[in-house]
N, C-alpha and C positions, 0 to 999 in steps of 0.2 A: 792572663794570671801569670805565668813564668816570670814574664818582664817586671810584674807588680811584686812578685816574690824576691826578685832580685835585689830592686832598688829599696826594698823595705828597711827600715831601721828598726822595726817594733817587732816583727813577727817572732823573733827569737825570745826576746824577753816575755811577750805574752803567751807562747808556747810553753816557756820554764814555767811560769808562774801556774797554769791552768793544769799541768801534769805533773808537776815536780821533777820533772826530769832535769839533769844539770846544763847550766847554760852552754857550756862546752860541747856537751854531747848534740845538743841541738843545733848548734851553730856547725856543727860536723856533717849533720844529717841535711841541712840547707847547702853547704856548698856540694856536697855530694849529688842531691837531687837536681840542684838548680844552675850552679854555675861552673862546677870543675868539668873538666872533658874527659871522657874515658875513651880505651879502645872497645869499640862497638863491633858487631860482627861484620857491618860495611863501613869500616872506616873510625875516624877519631873525630868525636865532638862531643857537645853536651846530649842529654837524653833528650829524646823528643817529648813536647808537651804531653802529658798525660790527664785525662779530666778526672779521673779517681782521684789520683794524687793531689791535683789541684783542689778537690773537694774536701780530701782528708786535712789539707794543709789549713782551707780556711775555718774547717770545724775545730782544729787543734786551737787556732788563733782564738776563734771566738769562746771555745770552752764548751762546744757542744759534741765533743768528739765520742767516737765510741770505742768499742774493743778492738775493732779493725784499724783504727786509726792508730793505735797505740802500737799494734801488730806491726804497722807501717814503719814508726818509729823503730823499734828494734830491728826489724829486716833491714831498715838501711842504714843504721848503725853498725852492724855486723857485717854487712857488706861492704861498707865504706873503710872499716878495719882489713877486711881482709884484702881486699884490692890495693890499700896502702902499703901494708905490711909484706906482703909477696909481690908487688909490683906487677899484678896479673891484668887481665883483660876483664872486662866487665861480666863477659858469659861465666867464666870460670867462677868469678867473686858470689855471682847469683846462684850458681849452683851449688857451692858449698854453703852458701847463707842458707838453702832449702835442705839442705843435708845434715845442717847443724840443728833443725827443726825450728827456725824461725820463716816460717811461711808467710806470705800476705795475701789475703784474698779480700777486695774489695766488697 
């Protein structure tokens, strides 16, 4: 599913339309989750595919999302910004995202 998301040219517009979140924010989240490489605990690379994230992305596109899916968007947006601003690794950005009060529980 991640390969499908990476190549999609309609997912961001669908999620924007369904949620009201700005297009630029959804695009940033997409790049963070599916495209960019990160400094992970065991090397540098893209995130491993995650079933819960894939399911949430599908629901967001279809308009059948739930609050947890919106929480995912907010979590990943903050995490992406933190990682970018402070040029830090994924673990630090993730921990700071949780500390900021933006957890995600699928």
